[in-house]
C-alpha positions as CSV (number, residue, x, y, z in Angstrom):
1,M,1.4,10.9,2.1
2,Y,-1.7,10.4,4.2
3,L,-1.7,7.8,7.0
4,K,-4.8,6.9,9.0
5,I,-3.6,5.5,12.3
6,D,-6.0,4.2,14.9
7,W,-3.6,4.1,17.8
8,P,-4.6,6.3,20.8
9,E,-1.1,7.1,21.9
10,F,0.1,8.5,18.6
11,D,-1.4,10.4,15.7
12,S,-0.6,10.1,12.0
13,D,2.0,12.9,12.1
14,D,4.0,11.1,14.8
15,C,4.1,7.9,12.8
16,Y,5.0,9.7,9.6
17,V,7.9,11.5,11.3
18,A,9.2,8.1,12.6
19,I,9.0,6.6,9.2
20,Q,10.9,9.6,7.6
21,A,13.5,9.4,10.4
22,A,14.0,5.7,9.9
23,Q,14.4,6.0,6.1
24,S,17.0,8.8,6.6
25,M,18.8,6.9,9.2
26,A,18.9,3.7,7.1
27,R,20.5,5.7,4.2
28,R,22.9,7.5,6.4
29,F,24.2,4.4,8.3
30,Q,23.6,2.0,5.3
31,Q,22.0,-0.5,7.7
32,D,18.5,-1.7,8.5
33,V,16.6,0.4,11.1
34,A,13.9,-0.5,13.5
35,I,10.9,1.6,14.6
36,M,10.1,0.6,18.1
37,S,6.6,0.5,19.8
38,D,7.2,3.9,21.3
39,L,8.2,5.2,17.8
40,A,11.9,5.4,18.8
41,V,14.2,4.8,15.8
42,V,17.3,2.6,16.4
43,L,19.6,0.5,14.3
44,L,18.1,-2.9,14.0
45,R,21.2,-4.6,15.5
46,H,20.7,-2.5,18.6
47,A,17.0,-3.3,19.0
48,K,16.4,-5.0,22.4
49,Q,12.8,-5.8,21.8
50,T,10.7,-6.8,18.8
51,P,10.3,-3.8,16.6
52,L,7.0,-2.4,15.4
53,E,8.5,-2.0,11.9
54,I,11.8,-2.6,10.1
55,I,13.0,-0.3,7.5
56,R,15.5,-2.1,5.2
57,Y,18.5,-0.3,3.8
58,Q,18.3,-0.3,0.0
59,P,21.3,1.2,-1.8
60,E,20.2,3.5,-4.6
61,A,21.1,2.8,-8.2
62,K,24.4,4.2,-9.3
63,G,24.1,7.7,-10.7
64,F,20.5,8.1,-9.5
65,T,19.6,11.2,-7.5
66,N,16.3,12.4,-6.0
67,D,16.7,15.9,-7.4
């Protein structure tokens, strides 16, 4: 995946890692997750400010694997 980010504080790799972390966290906790403006990843219910992005938990189809 290639991201072009025009944000002086962060580069594309930082954003990509935050997205990966948020997706993993959403699956692990089975809850929606927020990526904050400093790229911190928290459960959406614990977000104290407006998130930069929300990653929604989506249960995988029964019997489906990513292998």
